[in-house]
C-alpha positions as CSV (number, residue, x, y, z in Angstrom):
1,M,-43.6,-16.3,53.4
2,S,-44.9,-18.2,56.4
3,S,-48.5,-18.2,57.6
4,S,-47.5,-16.4,60.8
5,I,-46.4,-13.4,58.9
6,W,-49.7,-13.3,57.0
7,Q,-51.5,-13.5,60.4
8,V,-49.6,-10.5,61.7
9,L,-50.5,-8.5,58.6
10,V,-54.1,-9.4,58.9
11,N,-54.2,-8.5,62.6
12,K,-52.6,-5.1,61.9
13,G,-54.9,-4.3,59.0
14,H,-58.1,-5.8,60.5
15,W,-59.7,-2.5,61.3
16,A,-59.1,-1.2,57.8
17,I,-60.5,-4.4,56.2
18,M,-63.6,-4.3,58.4
19,K,-64.2,-0.6,57.7
20,A,-63.9,-1.2,53.9
21,V,-66.3,-4.2,54.2
22,G,-68.8,-2.0,56.2
23,V,-68.7,0.8,53.7
24,A,-69.1,-1.6,50.7
25,C,-72.1,-3.4,52.5
26,G,-73.7,0.0,53.1
27,K,-73.5,1.0,49.5
28,V,-74.8,-2.4,48.3
29,S,-77.7,-2.1,50.8
30,D,-78.5,1.4,49.6
31,F,-78.3,0.3,46.0
32,L,-80.7,-2.6,46.5
33,A,-83.1,-0.5,48.5
34,A,-83.3,2.1,45.7
35,K,-83.9,-0.7,43.2
36,V,-86.7,-2.1,45.3
37,V,-88.3,1.3,45.6
38,A,-88.1,1.8,41.8
39,L,-89.5,-1.7,41.2
40,N,-92.5,-1.1,43.5
41,A,-93.2,2.2,41.8
42,M,-93.2,0.5,38.4
43,I,-95.6,-2.2,39.6
44,A,-97.9,0.4,41.2
45,T,-98.2,2.3,38.0
46,E,-97.8,-0.6,35.5
47,G,-99.2,0.0,32.0
48,P,-99.0,-1.9,28.7
49,N,-95.5,-0.7,28.0
50,T,-93.9,-0.6,31.5
51,W,-91.4,-3.4,31.2
52,M,-89.3,-2.4,28.2
53,T,-85.8,-3.8,27.7
54,D,-83.1,-3.1,25.2
55,I,-81.6,-6.6,25.6
56,I,-81.1,-6.8,21.8
57,S,-80.4,-3.1,20.9
58,P,-81.4,0.3,22.1
59,L,-82.8,0.8,18.6
60,A,-85.1,-2.2,19.2
61,P,-86.6,-2.0,22.7
62,L,-88.5,-5.2,23.5
63,N,-91.8,-5.1,25.5
64,M,-91.7,-7.8,28.2
65,T,-94.8,-6.6,30.0
66,A,-97.0,-9.5,31.0
67,T,-100.3,-9.5,29.1
68,T,-102.0,-11.9,31.6
69,Y,-101.3,-13.1,35.1
70,P,-99.4,-16.4,35.3
71,R,-101.7,-19.5,34.9
72,F,-101.2,-22.6,36.9
73,D,-102.6,-26.0,35.7
74,S,-102.8,-28.5,38.6
75,D,-103.6,-31.4,36.2
76,T,-100.6,-31.0,34.1
77,G,-98.3,-29.1,36.4
78,L,-97.9,-26.4,33.7
79,I,-97.1,-22.8,34.5
80,S,-98.0,-20.5,31.6
81,M,-96.6,-17.0,31.3
82,N,-97.6,-14.6,28.5
83,F,-95.6,-11.5,27.5
84,D,-96.3,-8.8,25.0
85,G,-93.2,-9.7,23.1
86,R,-93.3,-6.8,20.5
87,F,-90.6,-4.4,19.6
88,M,-91.4,-0.7,19.9
89,D,-90.9,1.5,16.9
90,V,-88.3,4.0,18.2
91,I,-89.1,6.5,15.4
92,E,-92.9,6.6,16.2
93,K,-92.5,5.8,19.9
94,A,-95.4,3.4,19.6
95,M,-96.3,-0.3,19.0
96,E,-97.4,-0.3,15.4
97,V,-97.9,-4.0,15.0
98,P,-101.1,-5.3,16.6
99,V,-101.0,-8.0,19.3
100,N,-101.6,-11.6,18.2
101,A,-105.2,-12.5,18.9
102,A,-104.5,-16.3,19.3
103,D,-102.9,-17.7,22.4
104,S,-100.2,-20.4,22.0
105,I,-101.4,-24.0,22.5
106,P,-99.0,-26.2,24.5
107,R,-97.9,-29.4,22.7
108,E,-98.2,-32.8,24.4
109,K,-94.5,-33.5,24.5
110,K,-92.1,-34.8,27.2
111,Q,-90.3,-31.5,27.1
112,K,-92.2,-29.3,29.5
113,E,-90.3,-26.0,28.9
114,Q,-92.0,-24.7,25.7
115,F,-91.3,-21.3,24.2
116,F,-93.7,-19.8,21.6
117,L,-92.7,-16.9,19.4
118,H,-95.6,-15.0,17.9
119,E,-95.7,-13.4,14.5
120,S,-96.1,-10.0,16.1
121,T,-92.6,-10.3,17.6
122,L,-90.9,-10.9,14.3
123,N,-93.0,-8.3,12.4
124,S,-92.4,-5.6,15.0
125,L,-88.7,-6.3,15.0
126,L,-88.5,-6.2,11.2
127,F,-90.4,-2.9,10.9
128,D,-88.5,-1.4,13.8
129,L,-85.1,-2.2,12.2
130,S,-86.3,-1.1,8.7
131,D,-87.4,2.3,10.1
132,S,-84.1,2.7,11.8
133,Y,-81.7,1.5,9.1
134,M,-83.5,2.0,5.8
135,P,-83.3,3.2,3.2
136,I,-80.0,1.4,2.4
137,N,-78.0,3.4,-0.1
138,V,-75.9,1.4,-2.5
139,E,-73.5,3.3,-4.7
140,S,-70.3,2.5,-6.5
141,E,-68.9,2.7,-10.0
142,A,-69.3,-1.0,-10.5
143,I,-72.9,-1.0,-9.4
144,S,-73.6,2.1,-11.6
145,A,-72.1,0.4,-14.6
146,S,-74.1,-2.8,-14.0
147,L,-77.4,-0.9,-13.6
148,L,-76.8,1.1,-16.8
149,Q,-76.3,-2.1,-18.7
150,V,-79.8,-3.1,-17.7
151,F,-81.5,0.3,-17.6
152,H,-79.9,2.1,-20.6
153,E,-82.7,4.6,-20.6
154,F,-81.0,6.5,-17.8
155,A,-78.1,7.3,-20.2
156,I,-80.5,8.6,-22.8
157,A,-82.3,10.9,-20.3
158,Y,-79.3,12.1,-18.2
159,G,-76.4,11.7,-20.7
160,P,-73.5,9.3,-21.1
161,D,-71.7,10.6,-18.0
162,V,-74.6,9.7,-15.6
163,Q,-73.8,7.8,-12.4
164,L,-76.5,5.7,-10.8
165,S,-77.1,4.9,-7.1
166,L,-79.8,2.8,-5.5
167,G,-81.8,3.2,-2.4
168,V,-83.6,0.1,-0.9
169,K,-86.3,0.2,1.7
170,L,-89.5,-1.6,2.8
171,S,-93.1,-0.3,2.6
172,E,-94.1,1.9,5.5
173,D,-97.4,0.0,5.8
174,H,-97.1,-1.8,9.1
175,N,-100.7,-3.1,9.3
176,T,-100.0,-6.4,7.6
177,N,-97.9,-9.4,8.5
178,A,-94.7,-9.2,6.5
179,I,-93.7,-12.5,8.2
180,D,-96.1,-15.4,8.5
181,L,-95.5,-18.6,10.5
182,D,-97.1,-21.5,8.7
183,T,-97.0,-25.1,10.0
184,E,-96.8,-26.5,6.4
185,K,-94.7,-23.9,4.6
186,G,-92.5,-22.7,7.4
187,I,-91.5,-19.1,7.8
188,I,-92.9,-17.0,4.9
189,F,-91.3,-13.6,4.2
190,G,-93.9,-11.6,2.3
191,S,-97.0,-12.8,0.6
192,I,-97.8,-12.1,-3.0
193,E,-101.5,-12.8,-2.3
194,K,-101.6,-10.4,0.7
195,E,-99.0,-7.9,-0.7
196,S,-97.6,-7.9,2.8
197,M,-94.0,-7.0,2.0
198,T,-93.3,-4.4,-0.6
199,T,-89.7,-3.7,-1.5
200,I,-89.1,-0.1,-2.8
201,L,-86.2,0.6,-5.1
202,Q,-85.2,4.2,-5.6
203,F,-82.9,5.1,-8.5
204,Y,-80.9,8.3,-8.2
205,C,-79.0,10.0,-11.0
206,T,-75.9,12.2,-10.9
207,N,-74.3,14.1,-13.8
208,A,-72.8,17.5,-14.4
209,K,-76.1,19.3,-13.8
210,V,-77.9,17.4,-11.0
211,T,-76.8,15.4,-7.9
212,D,-78.8,12.4,-6.6
213,D,-81.9,13.3,-8.6
214,L,-84.7,10.8,-7.9
215,A,-85.4,9.5,-11.4
216,I,-87.7,6.5,-10.8
217,V,-89.2,4.4,-8.0
218,L,-90.0,0.7,-8.4
219,E,-92.3,-1.2,-6.0
220,M,-92.1,-5.0,-6.0
221,N,-93.8,-7.7,-3.9
222,M,-91.4,-10.1,-2.4
223,Q,-92.0,-13.7,-1.2
224,A,-89.5,-16.1,0.3
225,Y,-89.7,-19.3,2.4
226,L,-87.4,-20.4,5.2
227,D,-87.6,-23.8,6.8
228,L,-86.0,-24.5,10.2
229,A,-85.4,-27.9,11.7
230,V,-84.7,-28.0,15.5
């Protein structure tokens, strides 16, 4: 098809094209104006939890509210911005992990863009997800048979036809650091000295008389190390 035919079609449909563009521009303008009004309202009434985002998951809203105003260092040319960085507990509708007291210290490296992740971010995420997804229930004939080989007392108490299932969850005490960042040991999950991460195992028994009867609860301290090299 020649360009002249295209030109004829454009000329005939010019009014419709311009009308559609005008309508679209009006809607975009109204949309942006509404967003600006909403943004100004949020700034005018800003509080400690104003800027929440569900960038990771709606079950783990992240607080990106600035805790201080941006700092400009004329000597180093460094711009420092600090955000809350904690995840809100969607069950309690509150920030259960306290804010880190210490500010990050920029390192004297050639790389100027430096990102610091505080312990409160990791701990609040862990506790938020544990509240939302735990206890985790584990049940199958194979698991029941394996557990009965180790804990044969259940068969004595509930009879030979007993079936075992297991519930796993973390302690509900959110006042301690379950995750510590250590410059020498790396990332520490739990601390035996601090008793900061308690794993709770719940054993449920089912037989002809009872269903999912909570037979015993075991609480164990957990400690693990993770090293990352970037």
